[in-house]
N, C-alpha and C positions, 0 to 999 in steps of 0.2 A: 561121827561125821555129820556135817550139815547137809540137809536135804536141799537140792537146788529148787528155788522158787520159780514158778512160771510168771512171766511178766503179764500174761493175758488176764489173769484173774483180778489182781488188785488195781492195775494201772490202765490197761487197754479196754476202755469201755466202748460202747457202740460208736460214738462220734469219732474217737481216736482210731478205731478200726477202719472206719470209712475213709478217714484222712490217709492212713497208711496204705490202704488199697488204691486210693487215687494216686498217691505218689508212686506206687509200684507200676501203675499203668503208664504214667508219664515217663518213668525211666525206661520202661520197655520200648515205648514209642521213640524215645531219643536214641536208643540203641539201634532200632531198625532204621531210623533216618540216617544214622552214621553209616550203616552198611550200604544203604541205597546211595548215599553220597560217594562212598568209596567206589562203588560199582560204576557210577556215572563218570567219576574221575578216570577210572581205568579204561572205560570205553572211549572217552575223549582223547586220552593219551594214545590209545591204539590207532585211532583214525588220524590223529594229528602228529604222529611220531616223525614222519618225513619232513613235514613243515617245520617242526621244532628244530630238527637237525639242520635244515637250511638256514634258519634264523641264527643259530649258534655259529655256523660257518661264516655268515655275513658279519656277525658281531666280532668274531675273532680274526677275520680276514685270512684265515688259514683253512686247511682241510683236516683239522683235528677234532671235528665234531663227533667222530666215532668214539673217541676216548671220553669226551665230555658226556655223551649220551649214555655210555656204559656206566659212568659214575652216577649220572642222574637216574638211570634205571635201578641201580642198587639202592639209592636213597629212596626212590619211590617204593620199592619192595619193602624196605624197612618201615616206611611210614604206613603202608597198607597192613603190615603184620601188627604193628603196635596199635593202630586204630581199630583193626579187626578184633584184637584181644580186648580192647576197651569196650567196644560195642558188645562183644560176647559177654563180658562181665556184667554190663548193664542189663542185658536181656535176661541172663540167668538170675541175677539178683532180684529183678522185678518179679520173675516167676516164683522164686523161692519165698520171697517175702509174702507175696499174695497167697501162696499155698499155706504158708505158716500161719497167717492170720485166719484164713478161711477154715482150716482144720484144727486150729489151736495147737499147732505142733511147734514147740519151742525150739527144737534143734533145727528144723527147716528154716524158721525165722532167723535164727542166729547165723546159719550158713549164708542166707541172703545178705545179711548185714556184713558178713566177712567179705563177700564178693564186692559189695558196694565200697567197703573200706579199701580193698585192693585197687578198685577203679580210681578212687580219689587219691591214693598214693601215686599211681602212675600219672594221673592228671597233674598233681602237684609237682612231681619231678619234671615233667615236660614244661610246666609253667615257669619253673625256676630256670631251666635251660633256655627257654625263650627270652626271659628277662635278662639273663646274662648275655645272650647273643645281642639283644638290643643295646645293652650297656656297652658291650665291646664295639659295636658299630659307631658309637659316639666318639670314640677316641681314635 
């Protein structure tokens, strides 16, 4: 059986380690900013919920705002769950990569890269769905 080689010895020199550490700090910061943004969105929705319902009732000229707001609430919950998962993956990935480089732990580093890969898979799927939605609105 082949012995698994560590990427730290031959490839990751001091300069590359510093770059990876800096990248992990940026991805952690982006994850925290996503969480803060979601929190601000939820606070804004909490305080503006009645005003939003009034505007929907004015727009539809009926009193079916309750149904629309229930649907909007479910969509908001779904968005918060997905964005929260993405922020969690970014923060955890940054932490694992940083610890993997600092302590020369190959498995920790690989786990961080797996979390980052999962983040980009979710981001790619959402981007494709957004693109398809934009294309569908053209027709």
